[in-house]
C-alpha positions as CSV (number, residue, x, y, z in Angstrom):
1,M,235.2,86.0,26.2
2,E,235.5,82.3,26.9
3,G,235.0,81.6,23.2
4,L,238.1,83.6,22.3
5,R,240.5,81.8,24.6
6,R,243.1,79.7,23.0
7,P,244.8,76.7,24.7
8,A,248.3,78.3,24.2
9,A,249.4,81.2,22.0
10,A,252.0,80.0,19.5
11,E,255.2,81.8,19.4
12,D,255.5,84.6,16.8
13,T,251.9,84.3,15.7
14,V,249.3,87.0,15.1
15,Y,245.6,86.4,15.5
16,Y,242.9,88.6,13.8
17,R,239.1,88.4,14.1
18,L,236.5,90.5,12.2
19,F,233.1,90.8,13.8
20,A,229.8,92.2,12.5
21,A,229.5,95.4,14.4
22,A,225.7,95.1,14.5
23,A,223.8,91.8,15.1
24,A,223.8,89.9,11.9
25,G,220.6,87.9,12.5
26,P,219.7,84.5,11.0
27,G,221.7,85.1,7.8
28,G,224.9,86.0,9.6
29,E,227.0,83.1,8.4
30,A,226.3,83.8,4.7
31,L,226.9,87.5,5.2
32,L,230.3,86.9,6.9
33,R,231.3,84.5,4.2
34,R,230.5,87.0,1.5
35,C,232.5,89.6,3.5
36,A,235.5,87.3,3.5
37,E,235.3,86.8,-0.2
38,A,234.8,90.5,-0.8
39,I,237.9,91.3,1.3
40,I,240.1,88.9,-0.6
41,V,238.9,90.3,-3.9
42,R,239.3,94.0,-2.7
43,F,242.8,93.5,-1.5
44,A,243.9,91.0,-4.1
45,P,246.8,93.2,-5.5
46,L,248.4,93.7,-2.1
47,L,248.0,90.1,-1.1
48,A,249.1,88.5,-4.3
49,S,252.4,90.5,-4.5
50,Y,253.5,89.9,-0.9
51,I,256.0,87.3,0.1
52,W,255.2,85.9,3.5
53,Q,257.9,84.6,5.9
54,R,256.0,81.6,7.2
55,Q,252.2,81.7,6.6
56,P,250.0,84.0,4.5
57,F,247.1,86.1,5.6
58,G,243.8,84.3,5.2
59,L,240.2,84.5,6.4
60,R,237.7,81.8,7.2
61,Y,234.4,81.6,8.9
62,V,234.4,80.8,12.6
63,P,231.0,79.8,14.1
64,P,229.9,81.2,17.5
65,R,231.4,79.6,20.6
66,G,230.7,80.5,24.2
67,E,230.4,84.3,24.5
68,A,232.2,84.9,21.2
69,P,229.9,85.6,18.3
70,A,230.4,84.3,14.8
71,H,233.2,86.0,12.9
72,I,235.7,85.6,10.2
73,G,239.4,85.5,11.1
74,G,242.6,83.6,11.1
75,S,246.2,83.4,12.3
76,T,249.5,83.9,10.7
77,L,252.9,82.7,11.9
78,F,255.3,85.5,11.0
79,G,258.5,84.0,12.4
80,D,261.5,86.2,12.3
81,N,259.9,88.8,10.1
82,V,257.9,91.1,12.4
83,E,257.0,93.3,9.4
84,D,254.5,90.6,8.4
85,E,252.6,91.3,11.6
86,W,252.5,95.0,11.0
87,F,251.5,94.6,7.4
88,I,248.5,92.6,8.7
89,V,247.7,95.4,11.1
90,Y,247.7,97.7,8.1
91,L,245.4,95.3,6.3
92,I,243.0,95.0,9.2
93,R,242.8,98.8,9.5
94,E,242.1,99.2,5.8
95,I,239.5,96.4,5.9
96,T,237.5,98.2,8.6
97,R,237.8,101.4,6.6
98,E,236.5,99.8,3.4
99,F,233.9,97.7,5.3
100,P,232.5,100.0,8.0
101,G,230.1,97.3,9.2
102,L,233.0,95.2,10.6
103,A,235.0,95.7,13.8
104,A,238.3,93.9,14.2
105,R,240.4,92.5,17.1
106,I,244.1,91.7,16.6
107,D,246.7,90.4,19.1
108,D,249.6,88.0,19.2
109,N,251.4,85.7,21.7
110,D,252.5,88.8,23.6
111,G,248.9,89.9,24.1
112,E,247.7,93.4,23.1
113,F,250.8,94.4,21.2
114,L,249.1,97.5,19.9
115,L,249.0,98.8,23.4
116,I,252.6,97.8,23.9
117,E,253.5,100.0,20.9
118,A,251.7,103.0,22.6
119,A,252.7,102.2,26.1
120,D,254.0,105.7,26.8
121,F,250.6,107.3,26.2
122,L,248.1,104.8,27.8
123,P,245.7,105.9,30.5
124,K,246.6,104.8,34.0
125,W,243.6,102.6,34.4
126,L,244.5,100.4,31.5
127,N,246.6,97.4,32.4
128,P,247.2,93.8,31.1
129,E,244.6,92.5,33.6
130,N,241.7,94.5,32.3
131,S,242.7,95.0,28.6
132,N,241.0,91.9,27.2
133,N,238.4,92.7,24.5
134,R,239.0,96.4,24.7
135,V,241.1,97.2,21.6
136,F,239.3,97.3,18.3
137,F,239.7,98.7,14.8
138,Y,236.4,100.2,13.8
139,K,235.8,102.3,10.7
140,G,239.5,102.6,10.1
141,E,240.3,104.0,13.6
142,L,241.7,102.5,16.7
143,H,239.2,102.3,19.6
144,I,239.7,101.4,23.3
145,I,236.6,100.4,25.3
146,P,236.6,102.5,28.5
147,L,235.9,101.2,32.0
148,S,232.2,100.8,32.8
149,E,230.6,103.5,34.8
150,I,230.4,101.3,37.9
151,D,234.0,100.3,37.8
152,E,235.0,103.9,37.2
153,Q,233.1,105.1,40.2
154,E,234.5,102.4,42.4
155,C,238.0,102.9,40.9
156,D,238.2,99.2,40.2
157,L,241.2,98.8,37.9
158,S,241.3,95.0,38.3
159,S,237.9,94.3,36.7
160,A,237.9,91.9,33.8
161,G,237.4,93.3,30.3
162,P,233.9,93.3,28.6
163,T,232.7,90.5,26.4
164,V,232.9,90.9,22.7
165,S,229.2,91.4,22.4
166,Q,229.3,94.2,25.0
167,A,232.3,95.8,23.4
168,L,230.6,95.7,19.9
169,T,227.5,97.4,21.4
170,L,229.5,100.2,22.9
171,L,231.4,100.6,19.6
172,T,228.2,101.1,17.6
173,T,226.3,103.3,20.2
174,R,229.2,105.3,21.7
175,S,231.9,105.2,19.1
176,E,233.2,108.7,19.8
177,E,233.7,108.0,23.5
178,C,235.6,104.8,22.6
179,L,238.0,106.5,20.1
180,A,241.6,106.1,21.4
181,A,243.4,109.2,22.3
182,E,245.3,110.9,19.5
183,P,248.8,110.1,20.9
184,I,247.9,106.4,21.2
185,R,246.6,106.3,17.6
186,A,249.6,108.3,16.3
187,A,252.0,105.8,17.9
188,V,250.3,102.8,16.2
189,Y,249.7,104.5,12.9
190,R,253.3,105.6,12.8
191,R,254.3,101.9,12.9
192,I,252.3,101.1,9.8
193,S,253.0,104.2,7.9
194,G,254.5,103.7,4.4
195,Y,252.2,100.9,3.3
196,P,251.4,99.8,0.6
197,E,254.5,101.3,-1.0
198,K,256.6,99.7,1.7
199,I,255.9,96.3,0.2
200,Q,258.1,96.8,-2.8
201,A,260.8,98.3,-0.6
202,S,260.9,95.1,1.5
203,F,261.9,93.0,-1.5
204,H,265.4,92.1,-2.6
205,R,266.2,90.6,-6.0
206,A,269.5,88.7,-6.2
207,H,271.2,86.4,-8.8
208,C,271.4,82.7,-7.8
209,Y,273.1,79.8,-9.5
210,L,270.4,77.1,-9.1
211,P,269.4,73.7,-10.4
212,A,267.0,73.9,-13.3
213,G,264.3,72.1,-11.4
214,I,264.3,74.7,-8.6
215,V,264.1,77.6,-11.2
216,A,261.1,75.9,-12.8
217,V,259.4,75.4,-9.4
218,L,260.0,79.1,-8.3
219,R,258.4,80.3,-11.6
220,Q,255.3,78.4,-10.7
221,R,255.3,79.0,-6.9
222,P,257.5,82.1,-6.0
223,S,256.4,81.9,-2.3
224,L,258.2,78.5,-1.8
225,V,261.5,80.5,-1.5
226,A,260.4,81.3,2.0
227,A,260.0,77.7,3.0
228,A,263.3,76.7,1.5
229,V,265.2,79.5,3.3
230,Q,263.5,78.5,6.6
231,A,264.5,74.9,6.0
232,F,268.1,75.8,5.5
233,Y,268.2,78.3,8.2
234,L,266.7,75.9,10.8
235,R,268.6,72.8,9.6
236,D,269.8,70.1,11.9
237,P,272.3,67.2,11.5
238,V,269.4,64.9,10.4
239,D,268.4,67.3,7.6
240,L,272.0,67.5,6.4
241,R,272.1,63.8,5.9
242,A,269.7,64.2,2.9
243,C,272.1,66.7,1.5
244,R,275.1,64.3,1.2
245,C,273.7,63.0,-2.0
246,F,271.2,65.2,-3.8
247,R,268.5,62.9,-5.1
248,T,266.0,65.6,-6.2
249,F,268.0,68.6,-7.3
250,S,271.3,67.4,-8.9
251,P,274.0,70.1,-9.2
252,E,274.8,69.0,-12.7
253,Q,272.2,71.1,-14.4
254,R,272.4,74.6,-12.9
255,V,271.5,78.0,-14.5
256,M,271.7,81.6,-13.4
257,T,268.4,83.2,-12.5
258,T,267.0,86.0,-10.5
259,V,265.2,85.2,-7.2
260,T,263.0,87.6,-5.3
261,F,263.5,87.4,-1.5
262,T,262.3,89.6,1.3
263,K,265.1,91.4,3.0
264,C,264.6,89.2,6.0
265,L,264.9,86.0,4.0
266,Y,268.0,87.4,2.1
267,A,269.7,88.4,5.3
268,Q,269.0,84.9,6.8
269,L,270.8,83.3,3.9
270,M,273.7,85.7,3.7
271,Q,274.6,85.6,7.4
272,Q,274.8,81.8,7.4
273,K,278.4,80.4,7.1
274,F,278.1,77.0,5.5
275,V,280.4,74.6,3.7
276,P,278.7,71.9,1.6
277,D,279.5,68.3,1.9
278,R,282.1,67.1,-0.6
279,R,279.8,64.2,-1.5
280,S,277.0,66.6,-2.5
281,G,278.6,67.7,-5.7
282,Y,278.2,71.4,-4.9
283,T,281.4,73.3,-5.2
284,L,282.1,77.0,-4.9
285,P,284.5,79.1,-6.9
286,A,287.2,81.3,-5.2
287,P,285.8,84.2,-3.1
288,S,287.4,86.6,-5.6
289,H,285.2,85.2,-8.4
290,P,282.8,87.9,-9.7
291,Q,279.8,85.6,-9.3
292,Y,280.9,84.0,-6.0
293,K,277.9,85.4,-4.1
294,A,275.4,84.0,-6.7
295,Y,277.0,80.5,-6.5
296,E,276.9,80.6,-2.7
297,L,273.3,81.8,-2.5
298,G,272.2,79.1,-5.0
299,M,274.0,76.4,-3.0
300,K,272.3,77.4,0.2
301,L,268.9,77.7,-1.4
302,A,269.3,74.3,-3.1
303,H,270.1,72.7,0.3
304,G,266.8,74.2,1.6
305,F,264.8,72.7,-1.3
306,E,266.4,69.3,-0.9
307,I,265.7,69.3,2.8
308,L,262.0,70.1,2.2
309,C,261.7,67.2,-0.4
310,S,263.6,64.8,1.9
311,K,260.8,65.0,4.5
312,C,258.1,63.9,2.0
313,S,257.1,60.5,0.8
314,K,256.1,59.8,-2.8
315,V,253.5,62.1,-4.2
316,S,249.9,60.8,-3.9
317,P,247.5,61.3,-6.8
318,D,245.3,63.4,-4.5
319,S,248.0,65.9,-4.0
320,K,248.0,67.1,-7.6
321,T,247.5,70.8,-7.7
322,N,245.2,72.3,-10.3
323,V,245.0,75.8,-11.8
324,P,242.6,77.9,-9.7
325,H,239.1,78.2,-11.1
326,G,235.6,79.1,-10.1
327,P,233.6,82.4,-9.6
328,L,235.7,83.6,-6.7
329,W,239.0,83.1,-8.7
330,E,237.4,85.0,-11.6
331,R,236.5,87.9,-9.4
332,F,239.9,87.8,-7.8
333,L,241.6,87.9,-11.2
334,N,239.4,90.7,-12.4
335,S,240.2,92.8,-9.3
336,L,243.9,92.3,-10.1
337,K,243.4,93.6,-13.6
338,E,241.3,96.6,-12.5
339,K,243.9,97.6,-9.9
340,E,246.8,97.5,-12.5
341,Y,248.4,94.5,-10.8
342,F,249.9,93.3,-14.1
343,K,251.5,96.8,-14.7
344,G,250.5,96.9,-18.3
345,Q,252.3,93.7,-19.3
346,L,251.0,91.9,-22.4
347,E,249.0,88.8,-21.5
348,G,251.2,85.7,-22.1
349,S,254.5,87.6,-21.6
350,A,257.2,86.3,-19.2
351,K,256.5,89.1,-16.7
352,Y,252.8,88.7,-17.0
353,L,253.1,85.0,-16.3
354,E,255.3,85.6,-13.3
355,L,252.8,87.9,-11.8
356,L,250.0,85.5,-12.6
357,H,251.8,82.6,-10.9
358,M,252.2,84.8,-7.8
359,A,248.5,85.5,-7.7
360,E,247.6,81.8,-8.2
361,D,250.1,80.9,-5.5
362,Y,248.5,83.2,-3.0
363,F,245.0,82.2,-3.9
364,Q,245.7,78.5,-3.4
365,Q,247.7,79.1,-0.2
366,S,245.2,81.5,1.5
367,V,241.7,80.9,0.0
368,T,241.7,77.2,-1.1
369,K,243.6,75.9,1.9
370,A,241.5,78.0,4.3
371,E,238.4,76.1,3.2
372,S,240.0,72.7,3.3
373,S,241.3,70.7,6.3
374,A,244.0,69.0,4.4
375,E,247.5,70.4,4.9
376,V,250.0,70.1,2.1
377,S,253.6,70.4,3.0
378,P,255.9,72.6,0.9
379,G,257.9,69.5,0.0
380,D,254.8,67.8,-1.4
381,E,254.1,70.9,-3.5
382,I,257.6,70.9,-4.8
383,L,257.5,67.2,-5.9
384,T,254.1,67.7,-7.4
385,L,255.3,70.7,-9.5
386,L,258.3,68.8,-10.6
387,E,256.1,66.0,-12.0
388,T,253.7,68.4,-13.7
389,T,256.1,71.0,-15.1
390,T,258.2,70.6,-18.2
391,I,261.7,71.9,-17.7
392,D,263.2,73.5,-20.8
393,L,266.9,73.8,-20.1
394,K,267.7,75.8,-23.3
395,E,265.0,78.3,-22.6
396,L,266.4,78.8,-19.0
397,E,269.9,79.3,-20.4
398,R,268.6,81.9,-22.8
399,D,266.8,83.8,-20.0
400,A,270.0,83.6,-17.9
401,A,271.9,85.5,-20.6
402,C,269.8,88.6,-20.3
403,L,269.0,88.8,-16.5
404,P,268.3,92.3,-15.1
405,P,270.8,93.6,-12.6
406,E,270.4,92.5,-9.0
407,D,269.6,94.9,-6.1
408,D,272.3,96.5,-4.1
409,D,272.7,94.8,-0.7
410,S,274.6,97.6,1.0
411,W,271.7,97.9,3.4
412,L,273.0,94.8,5.2
413,N,275.9,96.9,6.5
414,I,275.0,99.6,9.0
415,T,277.7,102.2,9.8
416,P,278.0,103.8,13.2
417,D,276.6,107.0,11.7
418,D,273.6,105.1,10.2
419,L,273.0,103.5,13.6
420,D,273.1,106.9,15.3
421,Q,270.6,108.2,12.8
422,L,268.2,105.3,13.4
423,L,268.4,105.8,17.1
424,K,267.8,109.5,16.7
425,E,264.7,108.8,14.6
426,A,263.4,106.3,17.1
427,R,264.1,108.9,19.9
428,N,262.2,111.6,18.1
429,E,259.2,109.3,17.6
430,S,259.1,108.4,21.3
431,L,259.2,112.1,22.5
432,P,255.9,113.5,23.8
433,S,254.2,116.2,21.7
434,S,256.1,119.3,22.9
435,N,258.7,121.7,21.6
436,E,261.8,119.5,21.6
437,E,264.2,122.4,20.8
438,D,263.2,124.1,24.1
439,Q,264.1,121.0,26.1
440,I,267.4,119.9,24.6
441,Y,269.7,122.7,25.6
442,D,267.9,124.3,28.5
443,L,269.8,123.4,31.6
444,E,267.2,124.9,33.9
445,A,264.7,122.4,32.4
446,V,267.1,119.6,33.2
447,A,267.3,120.7,36.9
448,E,263.5,121.2,37.2
449,S,262.8,117.8,35.5
450,M,265.2,116.0,37.8
451,K,263.6,117.6,40.9
452,A,260.1,116.8,39.6
453,F,261.2,113.2,39.0
454,V,262.5,112.9,42.6
455,S,259.3,114.4,43.9
456,K,257.1,111.8,42.2
457,V,255.7,108.8,44.0
458,S,257.0,105.4,43.0
459,T,254.9,102.3,43.1
460,H,255.4,98.6,42.4
461,E,254.8,99.4,38.8
462,G,257.8,101.7,38.5
463,A,258.7,105.4,38.7
464,E,256.5,108.0,37.2
465,M,258.2,110.3,34.7
466,P,257.7,114.1,34.9
467,W,256.3,114.3,31.3
468,S,253.7,111.6,31.9
469,S,250.0,112.3,31.6
470,D,249.6,113.0,35.3
471,E,251.3,116.4,36.1
472,S,249.6,116.9,39.5
473,Q,251.8,118.1,42.3
474,V,252.7,115.6,44.9
475,T,251.5,116.6,48.4
476,F,252.3,115.2,51.8
477,D,249.9,115.5,54.7
478,V,252.0,115.1,57.8
479,D,249.0,114.8,60.2
480,S,247.3,112.1,58.1
481,F,250.5,110.2,57.8
482,T,251.1,110.4,61.6
483,K,247.6,109.2,62.3
484,A,247.9,106.3,59.9
485,L,251.2,105.3,61.4
486,D,249.7,105.4,64.9
487,R,246.9,103.2,63.8
488,I,249.4,100.7,62.4
489,L,252.0,100.7,65.2
490,G,249.9,101.8,68.2
491,T,248.6,105.0,69.6
492,D,251.4,105.6,72.2
493,S,254.6,106.8,70.8
494,E,256.4,105.9,74.0
495,E,255.9,102.2,73.2
496,L,258.0,102.5,70.0
497,D,261.4,100.9,70.3
498,S,263.3,103.0,67.8
499,D,267.1,102.9,67.8
500,D,267.1,105.9,65.5
501,L,265.1,108.0,68.0
502,D,267.4,107.0,70.9
503,E,270.4,108.0,68.9
504,E,268.9,111.4,67.9
505,Q,268.1,112.1,71.6
506,E,271.6,111.0,72.7
507,F,273.5,113.3,70.3
508,D,273.0,116.8,71.5
509,F,275.9,119.1,70.8
510,S,274.3,122.4,72.2
511,D,276.2,124.3,74.9
512,E,274.4,122.7,77.8
513,N,275.9,121.6,81.1
514,D,275.9,118.0,82.4
515,E,273.0,118.7,84.7
516,D,270.8,119.5,81.7
517,L,271.9,116.2,80.0
518,D,271.1,114.2,83.1
519,A,267.8,115.9,83.4
520,E,267.1,115.0,79.7
521,N,268.0,111.4,80.3
522,Q,265.8,111.2,83.3
523,G,262.9,112.5,81.3
524,Q,263.1,110.0,78.4
525,D,259.9,108.4,79.5
526,Q,258.1,111.7,79.1
527,K,256.6,112.7,75.8
528,V,259.0,114.8,73.7
529,S,257.3,117.7,71.8
530,P,258.0,118.1,68.1
531,N,259.5,121.6,68.7
532,E,262.1,120.0,71.0
533,L,263.0,117.3,68.5
534,I,263.4,119.9,65.7
535,G,265.6,122.1,67.9
536,S,267.8,119.1,68.8
537,L,268.1,118.3,65.1
538,K,269.0,121.9,64.2
539,S,271.7,122.0,66.8
540,Y,273.0,118.7,65.5
541,M,273.2,120.0,61.9
542,K,274.8,123.3,63.0
543,E,277.5,121.3,64.8
544,M,278.1,119.2,61.6
545,D,278.4,122.4,59.6
546,R,281.0,123.8,62.0
547,E,283.1,120.7,61.7
548,L,282.8,120.4,57.9
549,A,283.7,124.1,57.6
550,H,287.3,123.3,58.6
551,T,287.7,120.6,55.9
552,N,287.9,120.7,52.1
553,V,284.5,119.2,51.6
554,G,283.0,122.6,51.0
555,K,285.2,123.2,48.0
556,S,283.4,120.4,46.1
557,F,280.1,122.4,46.1
558,T,279.2,125.5,44.1
559,T,277.7,128.1,46.3
560,Q,275.3,130.9,45.5
561,K,276.2,134.6,45.1
562,Q,274.1,137.3,46.5
563,G,270.7,137.5,44.6
564,T,271.2,134.2,42.6
565,G,269.5,130.9,43.1
566,S,269.3,129.0,39.8
567,V,271.5,127.4,37.2
568,K,271.7,130.7,35.4
569,A,273.9,132.1,38.1
570,T,277.3,133.5,37.1
571,T,280.6,132.1,38.2
572,S,280.1,131.1,41.8
573,Q,282.4,131.1,44.7
574,S,283.6,128.1,46.7
575,A,283.5,127.8,50.5
576,G,287.0,128.1,52.0
577,P,288.3,126.1,54.9
578,D,287.7,129.1,57.3
579,S,284.5,130.3,55.9
580,G,282.6,129.0,58.8
581,A,284.7,131.0,61.2
582,E,284.5,134.2,59.1
583,N,280.8,134.0,58.3
584,P,278.4,132.8,61.1
585,E,275.9,132.1,58.4
586,L,277.4,129.7,55.8
587,T,276.9,130.6,52.2
588,P,274.1,128.4,50.9
589,V,274.9,125.8,48.2
590,D,273.5,126.4,44.7
591,V,271.6,123.1,44.5
592,D,270.5,123.5,40.9
593,M,274.0,124.4,39.7
594,N,275.6,121.4,41.6
595,L,272.9,119.1,40.2
596,V,273.5,120.1,36.6
597,A,277.3,120.1,37.0
598,N,277.2,116.6,38.4
599,L,274.9,115.4,35.6
600,L,277.1,116.9,32.9
601,E,280.2,115.4,34.4
602,S,278.6,112.0,34.6
603,Y,277.3,112.4,31.0
604,S,280.7,113.4,29.7
605,A,282.3,110.3,31.4
606,Q,280.0,108.1,29.4
607,S,281.8,109.1,26.2
608,G,278.7,108.8,24.1
609,L,277.8,105.4,25.4
610,A,274.7,104.4,27.3
611,G,274.8,105.2,31.0
612,P,272.8,106.1,34.1
613,T,272.7,109.8,33.3
614,S,271.6,109.5,29.7
615,N,269.1,106.8,30.5
616,I,267.4,108.8,33.3
617,L,267.3,112.0,31.3
618,Q,266.0,110.3,28.1
619,S,263.3,108.5,30.1
620,M,262.2,112.0,31.2
621,G,262.2,113.3,27.6
622,L,265.5,115.3,28.0
623,Y,268.4,114.9,25.6
624,L,271.7,116.5,26.1
625,P,273.8,117.5,23.1
626,E,277.1,115.8,22.4
627,N,280.2,117.1,24.2
628,A,281.8,119.2,21.5
629,D,284.9,119.8,23.5
630,H,285.3,116.0,24.0
631,I,284.8,115.4,20.3
632,G,287.3,118.1,19.4
633,S,290.0,116.7,21.7
634,N,289.6,113.2,20.3
635,K,290.0,114.5,16.7
636,T,293.1,116.5,17.8
637,A,294.5,113.4,19.4
638,K,294.0,111.3,16.2
639,E,295.6,114.0,14.1
């Protein structure tokens, strides 16, 4: 466990480690290195076609340290695109499925984010203090190492998690016992559903009016678009000084081209309002111009590339990049061909070369860099490519004349109806596995759930919802509570100095004479029996009822009819001002009906917005329908 501790978890970074489930023996390092190479080759088509926000997925050998055995792993800074993190979760799961001898751990700067995703379904014993080294992917399934038998018998929930070696032993010997519960696995798997098809859906292809040098660089290294967008998105006044006079990418030779972004990168460029410096030479046409968006995107992207290059010195001879070669690259390339990565394109065609450059780019970024300690900045790569690439302006102009149409970016704008649909889908995913239709419109279920919620015991960790895993009835042992209270405050109740008790004894509205009151005051030092206290309280409540019977307070409550006692009662009657005088026994209040009526009134007052009623009911898994009368009245008012 000590070996896995990091000095400080970097923000927006995911960490992944793959261990040999069984002891590897003396040849463990060679075996793990071969596994790392086999993983890269096996998943080459997915990795080569993906555009990473900040850093790519990569594996390297990590020697044993402390209690952590040797393993292969890495870390990826995903920045603002959290989909990079979940794509890595999908990769890790598939790796353990394809290589059953490996068990994987994955977490980020928030800790066990897989448990956070399934927080509604976790067992009560699992908490942040004891969750370390308990969550693994093994043979394609999510596993959670349970408490040890000793800790379980002693109900010790604060015990530290097991070591990695202990967890791996349990995984291999008691795999079925460690398998996470179905709701937990479903919550995590739902988050990574849709891959690998989801990769292509995350791309956005747009036309950009760019300098010819940038077009040539992107053809060689398509992933550099992410670094350029980040440089522009996170610019500061010092960075913009380099953009007053473009020394690397002059605006004089610009051509139209198609650039492939991720939706996150495209949105980051589009939402930025930026006016270029007049000295830069970049000018924009009128907003009504049919290609205004392409000019604006190209201007922003060019600023990002110029900022990257401004942070670099002259390119050193050692920074020259070469075409990938070697046995691993050959296996990597053969895997791409076998998995139809090139999509039937003729070797040497423009599309084939574009896909090949993407594969070379990923191989150098993840495999070559993972084995070398030297870090090459994106700006150095750009300057190196400019020196080694021949720019044919006429060819670029010919390609610009027959560009494919760009993708529709209407997904940037979300209408209120779209937002409601997204919230509804998220709500349905978070519901417990039960018949939702029976819960939505059943007012009796609303009342019962609210009463169950109030009956639950709240702790420092929060309130317990009625539909949680623990459905046991809450019991209250009066004798045990009294004895415990006596042990804390003392055995003699006469020693208690309670103002509330004195007030209860002073207020006695029964028809007793003054002599009885004096006698009661004289006997305060004597022990009062529980029956006497209950009788005094009942008389006090009866007097309150008689006073309230002559007011209008009773009209605000719905009362029960004869033989009714639930929210399914028919139209109820209200207590009149003189009802107390006419009926010695006051008509009991229909508690369920009043509860539901008040909830519906509060819900209607929210006008469809978030509020206390909807928040409480939704946390209990209950969803009220929209107020059709309210919607109809609004439509009528508009008409």
